[in-house]
C-alpha positions as a Markdown table, in Angstrom:
| # | Residue | x | y | z |
|---|---|---|---|---|
| 1 | Met | -5.0 | 5.9 | 22.8 |
| 2 | Thr | -2.1 | 3.5 | 22.3 |
| 3 | Arg | -0.1 | 4.0 | 19.1 |
| 4 | Ile | 1.9 | 1.2 | 17.6 |
| 5 | Leu | 4.1 | 1.2 | 14.5 |
| 6 | Tyr | 4.1 | -2.2 | 12.8 |
| 7 | Leu | 7.1 | -2.5 | 10.5 |
| 8 | Ser | 7.4 | -5.0 | 7.7 |
| 9 | Leu | 10.6 | -5.8 | 5.7 |
| 10 | Ser | 8.4 | -6.0 | 2.6 |
| 11 | Asn | 6.1 | -3.3 | 1.3 |
| 12 | Ala | 2.9 | -3.0 | -0.7 |
| 13 | Thr | 4.6 | -2.9 | -4.1 |
| 14 | Tyr | 6.0 | -6.4 | -3.6 |
| 15 | Ser | 3.2 | -7.8 | -1.5 |
| 16 | Ser | 0.0 | -7.1 | -3.3 |
| 17 | Asn | -1.9 | -9.8 | -1.5 |
| 18 | Tyr | -0.2 | -10.0 | 1.8 |
| 19 | Phe | -0.3 | -6.3 | 2.7 |
| 20 | Pro | -4.1 | -5.8 | 2.3 |
| 21 | Phe | -4.7 | -9.0 | 4.3 |
| 22 | Leu | -2.3 | -7.9 | 7.0 |
| 23 | Arg | -4.0 | -4.5 | 7.3 |
| 24 | Arg | -7.4 | -6.0 | 7.8 |
| 25 | Tyr | -6.1 | -8.6 | 10.2 |
| 26 | Ile | -4.4 | -6.0 | 12.4 |
| 27 | Asp | -7.5 | -3.8 | 12.5 |
| 28 | Asp | -9.7 | -6.8 | 13.5 |
| 29 | Phe | -7.3 | -8.0 | 16.2 |
| 30 | Val | -6.0 | -5.1 | 18.2 |
| 31 | Ser | -7.8 | -3.9 | 21.3 |
| 32 | Glu | -10.2 | -1.0 | 21.2 |
| 33 | Gly | -8.2 | 2.2 | 21.8 |
| 34 | Thr | -5.1 | 0.9 | 20.0 |
| 35 | Glu | -4.1 | 2.4 | 16.7 |
| 36 | Val | -1.6 | 0.5 | 14.5 |
| 37 | Glu | 0.2 | 2.1 | 11.5 |
| 38 | Leu | 1.5 | -0.5 | 9.0 |
| 39 | Arg | 4.7 | 0.6 | 7.3 |
| 40 | Gly | 7.0 | -1.2 | 4.9 |
| 41 | Ala | 10.7 | -0.9 | 4.2 |
| 42 | Arg | 11.8 | 1.8 | 1.7 |
| 43 | Val | 12.6 | -0.9 | -0.9 |
| 44 | Gly | 11.4 | -4.1 | 0.7 |
| 45 | Arg | 11.9 | -6.7 | -2.0 |
| 46 | Ile | 12.1 | -9.3 | 0.8 |
| 47 | Asp | 14.1 | -11.6 | -1.4 |
| 48 | Ser | 15.8 | -14.7 | -0.2 |
| 49 | Phe | 19.3 | -13.3 | 0.3 |
| 50 | Arg | 21.0 | -11.7 | 3.3 |
| 51 | Phe | 22.4 | -8.7 | 1.6 |
| 52 | Trp | 19.0 | -7.1 | 0.9 |
| 53 | Glu | 17.9 | -7.7 | 4.5 |
| 54 | Ala | 21.0 | -5.7 | 5.7 |
| 55 | Leu | 20.2 | -2.8 | 3.5 |
| 56 | Asp | 16.5 | -2.8 | 4.5 |
| 57 | Ser | 17.5 | -2.8 | 8.1 |
| 58 | Val | 18.7 | 0.7 | 7.8 |
| 59 | Ser | 15.2 | 1.7 | 6.8 |
| 60 | Ile | 13.8 | -0.2 | 9.9 |
| 61 | Leu | 16.2 | 1.7 | 12.2 |
| 62 | Asp | 15.2 | 5.1 | 10.9 |
| 63 | Ser | 11.5 | 4.2 | 11.1 |
| 64 | Val | 12.0 | 3.2 | 14.8 |
| 65 | Leu | 13.6 | 6.5 | 15.6 |
| 66 | Asp | 10.8 | 8.3 | 13.7 |
| 67 | Ala | 8.2 | 6.4 | 15.7 |
| 68 | Glu | 9.6 | 7.6 | 19.0 |
| 69 | Gln | 9.9 | 11.2 | 17.7 |
| 70 | Ser | 6.3 | 11.0 | 16.4 |
| 71 | Gly | 4.8 | 9.9 | 19.6 |
| 72 | Phe | 4.2 | 6.2 | 19.0 |
| 73 | Asp | 4.1 | 4.1 | 22.2 |
| 74 | Ala | 5.9 | 1.0 | 20.7 |
| 75 | Val | 7.2 | -0.6 | 17.6 |
| 76 | Ala | 6.6 | -4.1 | 16.4 |
| 77 | Ile | 9.0 | -5.5 | 13.8 |
| 78 | Gly | 6.9 | -8.0 | 11.9 |
| 79 | Asn | 9.6 | -10.1 | 10.3 |
| 80 | Ile | 10.7 | -13.5 | 11.6 |
| 81 | Leu | 14.4 | -12.5 | 11.1 |
| 82 | Asp | 14.1 | -9.7 | 13.7 |
| 83 | Pro | 16.0 | -7.3 | 11.5 |
| 84 | Ala | 17.8 | -4.5 | 13.4 |
| 85 | Leu | 15.9 | -5.5 | 16.6 |
| 86 | Arg | 18.8 | -5.2 | 19.0 |
| 87 | Glu | 20.2 | -2.1 | 17.4 |
| 88 | Ala | 16.7 | -0.5 | 17.6 |
| 89 | Arg | 16.4 | -1.2 | 21.3 |
| 90 | Ser | 19.6 | 0.6 | 21.9 |
| 91 | Met | 18.3 | 3.7 | 20.2 |
| 92 | Val | 14.9 | 4.4 | 21.7 |
| 93 | Asp | 13.2 | 4.1 | 25.0 |
| 94 | Ile | 9.8 | 2.9 | 23.7 |
| 95 | Pro | 9.4 | -0.9 | 23.6 |
| 96 | Val | 10.6 | -2.6 | 20.4 |
| 97 | Leu | 9.5 | -6.2 | 19.9 |
| 98 | Gly | 10.4 | -8.6 | 17.1 |
| 99 | Tyr | 8.3 | -11.3 | 15.5 |
| 100 | Gly | 10.9 | -14.1 | 15.8 |
| 101 | Glu | 12.0 | -13.6 | 19.4 |
| 102 | Thr | 8.4 | -13.0 | 20.6 |
| 103 | Ala | 7.0 | -16.1 | 18.7 |
| 104 | Met | 9.8 | -18.4 | 20.0 |
| 105 | Leu | 9.5 | -17.3 | 23.6 |
| 106 | Thr | 5.7 | -17.6 | 23.4 |
| 107 | Ala | 6.0 | -21.1 | 21.9 |
| 108 | Cys | 8.0 | -22.1 | 25.0 |
| 109 | Leu | 4.8 | -21.4 | 27.0 |
| 110 | Met | 2.8 | -23.7 | 24.8 |
| 111 | Gly | 4.9 | -26.8 | 24.5 |
| 112 | Ser | 8.3 | -28.2 | 25.4 |
| 113 | Lys | 9.6 | -28.2 | 21.8 |
| 114 | Phe | 8.9 | -25.8 | 18.9 |
| 115 | Ala | 9.7 | -25.9 | 15.2 |
| 116 | Leu | 10.1 | -23.3 | 12.5 |
| 117 | Val | 8.6 | -23.7 | 9.0 |
| 118 | Gly | 10.0 | -21.2 | 6.6 |
| 119 | Val | 9.4 | -20.4 | 3.0 |
| 120 | Asn | 12.6 | -21.7 | 1.5 |
| 121 | Pro | 16.0 | -23.0 | 2.6 |
| 122 | Tyr | 17.8 | -19.7 | 2.1 |
| 123 | Phe | 16.4 | -18.5 | 5.5 |
| 124 | Gly | 17.3 | -21.6 | 7.5 |
| 125 | Gly | 20.8 | -20.5 | 8.5 |
| 126 | Arg | 19.5 | -17.2 | 9.8 |
| 127 | Phe | 16.8 | -19.0 | 11.8 |
| 128 | Glu | 19.5 | -21.1 | 13.4 |
| 129 | Glu | 21.5 | -18.1 | 14.3 |
| 130 | Asn | 18.6 | -16.4 | 16.0 |
| 131 | Val | 17.6 | -19.5 | 17.9 |
| 132 | Ala | 21.2 | -19.7 | 19.2 |
| 133 | Lys | 21.2 | -16.0 | 19.9 |
| 134 | Tyr | 18.1 | -16.3 | 22.1 |
| 135 | Glu | 19.6 | -19.4 | 23.7 |
| 136 | Leu | 16.7 | -21.6 | 22.7 |
| 137 | Arg | 18.5 | -24.4 | 20.8 |
| 138 | Glu | 17.4 | -27.0 | 23.4 |
| 139 | Arg | 13.7 | -26.1 | 22.7 |
| 140 | Leu | 14.0 | -26.3 | 18.9 |
| 141 | Ala | 12.9 | -29.6 | 17.4 |
| 142 | Gly | 13.7 | -28.6 | 13.8 |
| 143 | Ile | 13.5 | -26.3 | 10.9 |
| 144 | Glu | 11.8 | -27.2 | 7.6 |
| 145 | Cys | 10.9 | -25.2 | 4.5 |
| 146 | Met | 8.0 | -25.0 | 2.0 |
| 147 | Asp | 10.4 | -24.6 | -1.0 |
| 148 | Leu | 8.7 | -21.4 | -2.3 |
| 149 | Thr | 9.9 | -17.9 | -2.7 |
| 150 | Pro | 8.2 | -15.1 | -0.7 |
| 151 | His | 6.7 | -13.7 | -4.0 |
| 152 | Glu | 5.4 | -17.1 | -5.0 |
| 153 | Leu | 3.7 | -17.5 | -1.6 |
| 154 | Asp | 2.2 | -14.0 | -2.0 |
| 155 | Ala | 0.6 | -15.1 | -5.3 |
| 156 | Cys | -0.9 | -18.2 | -3.6 |
| 157 | Phe | -3.4 | -16.0 | -1.7 |
| 158 | Ser | -5.4 | -15.5 | -4.9 |
| 159 | Asp | -4.7 | -18.7 | -6.8 |
| 160 | Asp | -6.6 | -21.9 | -6.1 |
| 161 | Glu | -4.0 | -24.2 | -7.4 |
| 162 | Gly | -1.2 | -22.3 | -5.7 |
| 163 | Arg | -3.1 | -22.2 | -2.4 |
| 164 | Lys | -3.4 | -26.0 | -2.4 |
| 165 | Arg | 0.3 | -26.4 | -3.2 |
| 166 | Ala | 1.3 | -24.0 | -0.5 |
| 167 | Thr | -1.0 | -25.6 | 2.1 |
| 168 | Asp | 0.2 | -29.2 | 1.3 |
| 169 | Ser | 3.8 | -28.0 | 1.4 |
| 170 | Phe | 3.4 | -26.4 | 4.8 |
| 171 | Leu | 1.7 | -29.5 | 6.2 |
| 172 | Ala | 4.4 | -31.8 | 5.0 |
| 173 | Ala | 7.1 | -29.6 | 6.5 |
| 174 | Ala | 5.3 | -29.3 | 9.8 |
| 175 | Arg | 4.8 | -33.0 | 10.1 |
| 176 | Ala | 8.5 | -33.6 | 9.4 |
| 177 | Thr | 9.4 | -31.5 | 12.4 |
| 178 | Met | 6.7 | -33.2 | 14.5 |
| 179 | Ala | 8.4 | -36.5 | 13.8 |
| 180 | Arg | 11.4 | -35.0 | 15.5 |
| 181 | Gly | 9.4 | -34.0 | 18.6 |
| 182 | Ala | 7.9 | -30.6 | 17.7 |
| 183 | Glu | 4.8 | -29.7 | 19.8 |
| 184 | Val | 4.3 | -26.1 | 18.5 |
| 185 | Ile | 4.7 | -25.0 | 14.9 |
| 186 | Ile | 5.9 | -21.5 | 14.2 |
| 187 | Pro | 5.2 | -20.3 | 10.7 |
| 188 | Ala | 8.5 | -18.6 | 10.1 |
| 189 | Gly | 7.2 | -15.3 | 8.7 |
| 190 | Gly | 4.3 | -12.9 | 8.8 |
| 191 | Arg | 3.5 | -13.8 | 5.2 |
| 192 | Ile | 3.2 | -17.5 | 6.0 |
| 193 | Thr | 1.1 | -16.7 | 9.0 |
| 194 | Ala | -1.2 | -14.5 | 7.0 |
| 195 | Phe | -1.6 | -17.2 | 4.3 |
| 196 | Leu | -2.4 | -19.9 | 6.9 |
| 197 | Asn | -5.0 | -17.6 | 8.5 |
| 198 | Ser | -6.5 | -16.9 | 5.1 |
| 199 | Val | -7.1 | -20.7 | 4.6 |
| 200 | Gly | -8.2 | -21.3 | 8.2 |
| 201 | Leu | -5.3 | -23.6 | 9.1 |
| 202 | Arg | -4.7 | -23.4 | 12.9 |
| 203 | Glu | -3.3 | -26.7 | 13.9 |
| 204 | Val | -1.6 | -29.9 | 12.6 |
| 205 | Asp | -2.5 | -33.2 | 14.1 |
| 206 | Gly | -3.0 | -31.7 | 17.5 |
| 207 | Ala | 0.0 | -29.3 | 17.4 |
| 208 | Pro | -1.0 | -25.7 | 17.5 |
| 209 | Ile | 0.2 | -23.3 | 14.8 |
| 210 | Leu | 1.4 | -20.2 | 16.6 |
| 211 | Asp | -0.1 | -17.1 | 15.1 |
| 212 | Gly | 3.0 | -14.9 | 15.2 |
| 213 | Thr | 1.2 | -11.8 | 14.1 |
| 214 | Ala | -1.4 | -11.9 | 16.8 |
| 215 | Thr | 1.2 | -12.8 | 19.3 |
| 216 | Leu | 3.4 | -9.9 | 18.4 |
| 217 | Leu | 0.6 | -7.4 | 18.5 |
| 218 | Ala | -0.7 | -8.7 | 21.8 |
| 219 | Met | 2.8 | -8.7 | 23.4 |
| 220 | Thr | 3.5 | -5.2 | 22.0 |
| 221 | Glu | 0.3 | -3.9 | 23.6 |
| 222 | Ser | 1.3 | -5.5 | 26.8 |
| 223 | Ala | 4.8 | -4.0 | 26.6 |
| 224 | Val | 3.2 | -0.5 | 26.5 |
| 225 | Arg | 1.3 | -1.3 | 29.7 |
| 226 | Ile | 4.3 | -2.7 | 31.4 |
| 227 | Arg | 6.4 | 0.4 | 30.6 |
| 228 | Ala | 3.6 | 2.6 | 31.8 |
| 229 | Ala | 3.5 | 0.7 | 35.1 |
| 230 | Ala | 7.2 | 0.2 | 35.6 |
| 231 | Gly | 8.5 | 3.4 | 34.1 |
| 232 | Ser | 10.9 | 1.6 | 31.7 |
| 233 | Phe | 11.0 | -1.5 | 29.6 |
| 234 | Val | 14.6 | -2.1 | 28.4 |
| 235 | Ser | 17.8 | -2.5 | 30.4 |
| 236 | Arg | 20.6 | 0.0 | 29.7 |
| 237 | Arg | 23.2 | -2.0 | 31.6 |
| 238 | Arg | 25.0 | -4.0 | 28.8 |
| 239 | Leu | 23.4 | -5.3 | 25.6 |
| 240 | Tyr | 21.1 | -2.4 | 25.0 |
| 241 | Ala | 23.3 | 0.4 | 26.4 |
| 242 | Lys | 22.3 | 3.7 | 24.9 |
| 243 | Ala | 24.9 | 6.2 | 23.7 |
| 244 | Pro | 25.3 | 9.3 | 25.9 |
| 245 | Ile | 23.6 | 12.4 | 24.5 |
| 246 | Asp | 26.9 | 14.2 | 23.8 |
| 247 | Val | 28.0 | 11.2 | 21.7 |
| 248 | Ile | 24.7 | 11.1 | 19.9 |
| 249 | Gly | 24.9 | 14.8 | 19.2 |
| 250 | Ala | 28.5 | 14.5 | 17.8 |
| 251 | Ala | 27.9 | 11.5 | 15.6 |
| 252 | Ala | 24.2 | 11.4 | 14.6 |
| 253 | Ala | 24.4 | 14.2 | 12.1 |
| 254 | Glu | 27.3 | 12.7 | 10.2 |
| 255 | Tyr | 25.7 | 9.3 | 10.1 |
| 256 | Ala | 22.4 | 10.8 | 9.1 |
| 257 | Glu | 23.9 | 12.6 | 6.1 |
| 258 | Ser | 26.0 | 9.7 | 5.0 |
| 259 | Tyr | 23.2 | 7.1 | 5.1 |
| 260 | Gly | 20.2 | 9.3 | 4.3 |
| 261 | Leu | 18.5 | 8.9 | 7.7 |
| 262 | Pro | 16.1 | 11.8 | 8.3 |
| 263 | Ala | 15.0 | 10.6 | 11.8 |
| 264 | Leu | 18.6 | 10.3 | 12.9 |
| 265 | Ala | 19.2 | 13.8 | 11.6 |
| 266 | Arg | 16.4 | 15.0 | 13.8 |
| 267 | Leu | 17.9 | 13.2 | 16.8 |
| 268 | Ala | 21.1 | 15.2 | 16.3 |
| 269 | Asp | 19.2 | 18.4 | 15.8 |
| 270 | Pro | 15.5 | 18.5 | 16.7 |
| 271 | Ala | 15.0 | 21.6 | 14.6 |
| 272 | Thr | 15.6 | 19.6 | 11.5 |
| 273 | Pro | 12.3 | 19.5 | 9.5 |
| 274 | Ala | 10.7 | 16.2 | 8.7 |
| 275 | Pro | 10.8 | 15.2 | 5.0 |
| 276 | Lys | 7.7 | 15.2 | 3.0 |
| 277 | Glu | 6.1 | 11.8 | 2.6 |
| 278 | Lys | 6.6 | 10.1 | -0.7 |
| 279 | Gln | 3.3 | 9.6 | -2.6 |
């Protein structure tokens, strides 16, 4: 049995349509013998502004630590912004994959140029940062947006008029990037991907729409197999260097108490009991 923790930067409270669809989609997609737990961020408003993303990233990091301690084989961070991805890789030995990096690298296998279509312009700068971080600027044809908020898009799942508006908006944005050379369209977020899957939209004028959720799940399952075959998955040489155990022991408890991170507290002292789950 392979166990994967799928983390969202949203949660069920703020994603009443997306979360149930995502749960069903994951169950239908993963291989037999793979079990996926879907978990949201502690707050997870997934609003348009960077400040909230930074706060929710602390929740992501603690969940990644908890996943390794709880026997999960890998973690999939299902958010296009890849929140806390690099930090998480430096903390655990199990594979940790992010939606954005995985989707972009896969798109490079599918065409020479890819584009990102996001929900609204507030995310564009962060997309550009990540494209540069992954050294893929030469493969990026463009970034466009649908001019919706994440919460407005969530409502479109169950509203006929909203569904048409969101679909038309996505198509217009995708075609704008295709005019600049895009061959593969990446819906810039799990929520957009889920919406497009719900309306059956898979391609635009011959350009495939990359299913980032399916890609992330498939690559995460593959990462588990690669680690099992090779004995490791992430380099400890430079970028993902892991702190020595004595440094972890000296610092983890203090950070855990200050930031309210129960999994980090258990890393410092394995005898620390796990907190009761909130109902």
